[in-house]
C-alpha positions in Angstrom: 85.5 -15.7 11.7 87.9 -15.8 9.0 86.6 -15.5 5.4 88.4 -17.0 2.3 88.1 -15.1 -0.6 88.8 -16.2 -4.2 89.5 -14.4 -7.2 88.3 -16.1 -10.8 90.2 -14.6 -13.5 87.8 -15.2 -16.9 89.9 -16.0 -19.9 89.8 -14.4 -23.2 88.8 -15.9 -26.1 90.8 -18.5 -27.0 93.5 -18.0 -30.0 94.9 -20.6 -32.3 98.5 -19.5 -30.6 100.6 -22.4 -29.0 100.3 -22.6 -25.4 103.8 -22.4 -23.3 103.0 -23.7 -19.7 105.4 -22.9 -17.2 107.9 -25.3 -15.2 105.5 -24.6 -11.7 102.2 -25.7 -13.8 104.3 -28.9 -15.1 105.1 -29.7 -11.5 101.9 -29.5 -10.5 100.1 -31.3 -13.0 102.6 -34.2 -12.4 102.1 -34.4 -8.7 98.2 -35.5 -9.1 96.9 -38.9 -9.1 96.4 -39.0 -12.3 92.6 -37.1 -12.6 90.6 -36.9 -15.7 88.8 -34.3 -16.8 85.8 -35.5 -18.6 85.0 -33.4 -21.8 81.9 -34.5 -24.3 82.9 -38.2 -25.2 86.6 -38.4 -24.5 88.9 -38.4 -21.4 92.2 -36.2 -21.3 94.6 -37.9 -19.1 96.7 -34.9 -17.4 100.3 -36.2 -17.5 99.8 -36.5 -21.1 100.2 -32.5 -21.0 104.0 -32.7 -19.9 105.0 -32.1 -23.0 103.2 -28.7 -24.6 104.2 -29.5 -27.8 101.5 -32.2 -27.9 98.6 -30.1 -26.8 96.3 -29.2 -29.2 95.0 -25.4 -28.8 91.5 -26.2 -29.5 91.6 -28.6 -26.7 92.7 -26.2 -24.3 90.6 -23.6 -25.5 87.8 -26.3 -24.1 89.1 -26.5 -21.2 89.3 -22.9 -20.4 85.6 -22.6 -21.7 84.5 -25.6 -19.3 86.1 -23.7 -16.4 84.8 -20.7 -17.2 81.1 -22.3 -17.4 81.4 -24.0 -14.5 82.8 -20.8 -12.4 79.6 -18.7 -14.1 77.5 -21.6 -12.6 78.6 -22.2 -9.3 78.8 -18.0 -8.9 75.0 -17.8 -10.3 74.1 -20.8 -7.4 75.9 -19.0 -4.3 73.8 -15.8 -5.8 70.6 -18.1 -5.9 70.8 -19.4 -2.7 71.5 -15.9 -0.8 68.9 -14.6 -2.4 66.4 -17.2 -1.5 67.9 -16.8 2.2 67.2 -13.3 2.5 63.6 -13.6 0.9 62.8 -16.8 3.6 64.7 -14.2 6.1 62.1 -11.5 5.0 59.0 -14.0 4.9 59.5 -15.5 8.3 60.4 -11.8 9.8 57.1 -10.6 8.4 55.0 -13.9 9.5 56.2 -13.2 13.0 55.5 -9.6 13.1 51.9 -10.2 11.9 51.4 -13.2 14.3 53.0 -11.3 17.2 50.5 -8.7 16.4 47.9 -10.7 16.0 48.5 -12.7 19.8 48.7 -8.7 21.0 45.3 -7.7 19.6 43.7 -10.7 21.4 45.8 -10.1 24.6 44.4 -6.7 24.6 40.6 -7.6 24.4 40.9 -10.3 26.9 42.3 -7.2 29.4 39.5 -4.9 27.8 36.9 -7.8 28.6 38.5 -8.5 32.5 38.9 -4.7 33.1 35.1 -4.2 32.2 34.2 -7.0 34.3 36.6 -6.2 37.4 35.5 -2.2 37.3 31.5 -2.1 36.0 28.6 -3.5 37.2 27.6 -4.8 33.8 29.9 -7.7 35.1 26.3 -9.3 35.9 25.4 -9.8 32.4 28.4 -11.9 31.7 28.8 -13.9 35.3 26.2 -13.0 37.2 27.8 -11.2 39.9 29.2 -7.8 41.1 32.8 -7.0 40.5 33.6 -6.7 44.6 32.2 -10.2 44.7 34.0 -11.4 41.8 37.4 -10.3 43.5 36.4 -11.8 46.5 35.3 -15.6 44.8 38.8 -15.0 42.8 40.8 -14.8 46.1 38.9 -17.9 48.0 39.5 -19.6 44.8 43.1 -18.8 44.6 43.7 -19.7 47.9 43.0 -23.2 47.8 46.2 -23.9 45.3 44.3 -25.7 42.6 44.7 -22.6 40.5 47.6 -20.5 39.8 48.3 -17.5 37.3 49.5 -19.3 34.0 51.4 -17.6 31.6 49.0 -15.1 29.6 46.0 -16.4 31.8 45.0 -15.4 35.1 43.0 -16.8 37.9 40.7 -14.1 37.2 40.3 -15.3 33.7 39.6 -18.7 34.4 37.4 -18.5 36.7 35.1 -15.9 34.4 35.0 -18.5 31.7 33.5 -21.2 34.4 31.0 -18.5 35.5 30.0 -17.9 31.9 29.4 -21.4 31.1 27.4 -22.3 34.0 25.8 -18.3 34.2 24.4 -18.8 30.6 25.0 -22.6 29.7 26.9 -21.9 26.5 29.3 -24.5 25.0 32.8 -24.3 25.0 33.2 -23.3 21.4 31.1 -20.2 22.6 33.2 -19.3 25.3 36.4 -20.3 23.0 35.6 -17.6 20.3 34.5 -15.2 23.4 37.6 -15.7 24.8 40.1 -16.0 22.1 41.1 -19.4 23.9 41.3 -22.7 22.3 38.9 -25.2 22.9 41.1 -27.4 25.2 42.5 -24.4 27.0 38.8 -23.5 28.0 37.9 -27.0 29.2 40.8 -27.4 30.9 40.2 -24.5 33.0 36.4 -25.1 33.5 37.4 -28.0 35.2 40.0 -26.4 37.1 37.8 -24.2 38.3 35.5 -26.9 39.3 37.3 -28.6 41.3 38.7 -25.7 43.2 35.0 -24.5 43.9 34.1 -27.8 45.2 37.0 -27.7 47.7 35.5 -24.7 49.5 32.3 -27.0 50.1 33.6 -27.5 54.0 34.1 -23.7 54.3 30.5 -22.4 52.5 28.1 -25.7 52.8 27.7 -26.3 56.2 25.1 -28.3 58.5 24.1 -26.1 61.6 24.9 -27.6 65.0 21.4 -26.6 66.4 22.9 -25.1 69.2 21.4 -21.7 68.5 18.3 -20.7 67.0 18.7 -19.1 63.8 18.5 -15.3 63.8 15.8 -15.6 60.9 13.0 -17.3 63.5 14.7 -15.3 66.7 14.0 -11.8 65.0 10.6 -12.9 63.9 7.5 -13.0 66.0 5.5 -14.5 63.9 7.9 -17.6 64.0 9.4 -17.4 67.4 9.3 -19.2 70.2 7.2 -21.2 68.3 9.7 -22.9 65.4 12.8 -22.0 67.3 13.8 -25.8 67.0 13.3 -25.9 63.3 17.0 -26.0 61.3 15.0 -25.5 57.8 13.7 -27.7 55.2 14.7 -30.4 53.1 13.8 -31.3 49.4 14.4 -32.5 45.9 14.8 -31.3 42.4 15.5 -32.9 39.4 18.1 -32.0 37.0 18.8 -33.3 33.4 21.5 -35.6 32.6 23.2 -37.3 29.6 23.2 -41.1 30.2 23.2 -43.8 27.7 20.0 -45.1 26.5 20.0 -48.4 27.9 20.5 -46.5 31.3 17.4 -44.0 30.4 14.2 -45.4 31.7 15.8 -45.9 35.6 16.4 -41.7 35.1 13.1 -40.8 33.4 10.9 -39.8 36.5 8.7 -36.8 36.1 10.1 -35.4 33.5 9.9 -36.8 29.7 13.8 -37.1 29.6 16.4 -38.2 32.1 17.1 -36.7 35.1 19.0 -36.9 38.4 17.2 -36.3 41.7 19.1 -33.7 44.0 18.1 -33.9 47.9 19.1 -30.6 49.6 18.6 -29.3 53.0 18.8 -25.3 53.6 18.4 -23.0 56.5 16.2 -19.7 56.8 18.8 -17.3 55.4 18.2 -19.8 51.9 22.0 -21.5 52.3 22.4 -24.9 51.4 23.1 -27.1 54.2 23.7 -30.3 52.5 23.1 -31.5 49.1 23.4 -34.8 47.5 23.5 -35.4 44.0 23.4 -38.3 41.8 20.0 -40.3 42.4 18.5 -41.1 39.4 15.0 -39.3 38.5 13.2 -42.3 39.4 14.1 -42.6 43.3 11.7 -42.2 45.9 12.3 -39.5 48.4 12.2 -41.9 51.1 15.1 -44.0 49.8 17.1 -40.7 49.1 16.7 -39.4 52.9 17.6 -42.9 54.1 20.8 -42.9 52.3 21.5 -39.3 53.3 21.3 -40.6 57.1 23.4 -43.4 57.1 25.9 -42.5 54.3 29.6 -41.9 55.5 28.9 -37.9 55.3 25.2 -37.9 56.4 22.3 -35.6 57.0 22.6 -34.7 60.4 19.7 -33.5 62.5 20.6 -32.6 66.2 18.2 -34.0 68.7 15.1 -32.3 69.3 15.3 -30.7 66.1 13.5 -30.3 63.1 14.1 -30.3 59.1 10.9 -30.0 57.6 9.5 -31.3 53.9 6.9 -30.3 51.5 3.5 -31.8 53.7 0.3 -32.1 52.1 -2.2 -29.1 53.6 -5.6 -28.9 54.3 -5.8 -25.5 52.1 -3.7 -23.8 49.4 -1.2 -21.1 50.5 -3.4 -18.9 48.5 -7.0 -19.6 50.1 -5.5 -18.6 53.2 -3.5 -15.5 52.0 -6.9 -14.0 51.1 -9.1 -15.0 53.6 -6.7 -14.9 56.4 -6.6 -17.9 59.6 -9.6 -18.9 60.7 -8.5 -21.6 63.4 -5.7 -22.7 65.1 -4.7 -25.1 62.7 -5.1 -22.8 59.5 -2.6 -20.1 61.5 -0.5 -23.0 61.7 -0.2 -23.9 58.0 0.2 -20.6 57.3 3.1 -20.1 59.4 4.3 -23.1 58.6 4.3 -23.1 55.0 6.0 -19.7 55.4 9.0 -21.5 56.4 8.4 -24.6 54.5 8.8 -22.7 51.3 12.4 -21.4 51.8 13.3 -24.7 50.2 11.6 -24.0 46.9 12.8 -20.4 47.3 16.1 -21.4 47.2 16.0 -24.0 44.4 14.3 -21.2 42.4 17.3 -18.8 42.5 19.7 -21.4 42.4 18.1 -22.2 39.0 17.4 -18.4 37.8 21.3 -17.9 39.0 22.5 -21.1 37.0 20.7 -21.8 34.2 23.0 -24.9 33.3 21.5 -26.8 35.9 17.4 -26.0 34.8 17.7 -26.0 31.2 15.4 -28.9 29.7 18.2 -29.3 26.8 20.7 -32.2 27.0 23.9 -31.5 29.3 27.3 -31.1 27.1 29.3 -33.1 30.2 29.0 -36.3 31.8 27.3 -37.7 34.5 29.3 -37.2 36.9 31.0 -33.7 35.6 27.2 -32.7 36.1 26.7 -34.0 39.9 29.7 -32.0 40.4 28.5 -28.9 38.5 25.3 -29.2 40.6 27.2 -28.9 44.0 29.5 -26.5 42.7 26.7 -24.2 41.7 25.2 -25.1 45.8 28.4 -23.5 46.9 28.4 -20.6 45.1 24.6 -19.7 45.9 26.0 -20.0 49.2 28.7 -17.7 48.8 26.5 -15.0 46.8 24.1 -14.9 49.9 26.6 -13.6 51.9 28.4 -11.2 49.7 26.3 -10.4 46.3 22.3 -10.7 47.1 20.3 -10.4 43.7 17.0 -9.2 45.4 15.6 -9.2 41.3 16.3 -12.9 41.0 14.6 -13.6 44.9 11.5 -11.0 43.5 11.5 -12.8 40.3 11.2 -16.3 42.0 8.5 -15.1 44.8 6.3 -14.0 41.8 6.3 -17.1 40.2 5.4 -19.2 43.6 2.6 -16.9 44.3 1.2 -17.6 40.7 0.8 -21.4 42.1 -1.1 -23.2 44.7 1.2 -24.5 47.3 2.7 -28.2 45.2 1.4 -30.9 48.1 3.1 -34.3 48.4 1.8 -36.8 50.5 4.4 -38.6 52.9 4.6 -42.2 53.9 5.8 -42.0 57.4 5.3 -44.4 60.3 2.2 -44.4 62.5 4.2 -43.3 65.9 6.0 -40.4 63.9 2.8 -39.2 62.5 1.4 -38.9 66.2 4.5 -37.4 67.4 4.1 -34.8 64.6 0.1 -34.5 64.9 0.9 -33.6 68.7 3.5 -31.7 68.4 1.8 -29.5 65.6 -1.4 -29.1 68.0 0.7 -27.4 70.7 2.4 -25.1 68.3 -0.8 -24.3 66.9 -3.1 -23.7 70.4 0.1 -21.2 71.2 0.4 -19.6 68.3 -3.5 -19.2 68.0 -3.8 -17.9 71.8 -0.8 -15.1 71.0 -2.5 -14.3 67.8 -6.3 -13.7 69.3 -4.5 -12.0 72.0 -2.5 -9.2 69.7 
């Protein structure tokens, strides 16, 4: 780049001596297209300068003064612009430095938090699971292909935010502050992880085939062979939802607020095998069960197998435990209730681990999103049962159940179904009582 330099020569103070113009000056002025030099209130035609004798020395002095003044103003303007540019450059550099430092601090804090979660057992306080289970879950989620490491946001961080929300029932703004992320980023990551976990339904939420006896039954003489054809238990639970005021009466069942009824089946390892949400809180169990058996993704009950519901018992579990079984019927009810309450225990652990579906506070999410959250929590529950059993949660649930009588619920079934079930119970109870007395 070639830079041109100009040299300004400031004239001395004007004098009264006459000014003599050279031939070169007169020639250059003659070639001009009659330019005008405006001074004060009069215009001077440069061609009138051809005759140096006609030029007044005072006029020339004024011209020289004007040129000098304008040159000085131009120079000062250039200096001011240069100074302003340097100031702005310094400001931008300083601001950029502060921004980089601020971003670096936030990244460092996130890195420290993720390191804390991955390497310490205190991760349970944040995501409700241990480090090894968390790493395995992230591997499963990453394998779905729905979540990838983003710019300055790893899969692990995105999963952590989701687990913190469902595990503590906090708002996005809380997580935004905690992880130094915008609310939009937190919301986007939450829904991405939610969709990825639901993609794991086929792997982690599987209905039993009924071919093999469940290990929990086969390895326990109290239940085998009497209950060898039992697949698990079914029941429903209520989860609070947010619905329009006009729809609230349909969803207000046993609670004082709108709920959706979630119908679920589980096996005796306390894993969910079927989950159907989205029903209004006033829906009857028989209506939901009928839909579950006939829909495109139905509840499957293999031939000659059984899923037990909560049934009305003649005596409470507490009295049987205190006095012991006195006859075949009580013995059957005692052991049967031990199997039946597996669904209560499963729901209990689910809600202890994921308060977002146990809270009586109106949720922050829409009805459909809440339905997906419930399904995702059930899938995560099954995942935890295989890799991160939290015995403290189960013990807490068992204590609460022991403090209450077994919940009773009358059922309406067809007369022939009742007779068939009654005969089955009687035959099992008789065989069980004979074995109980011999031992």
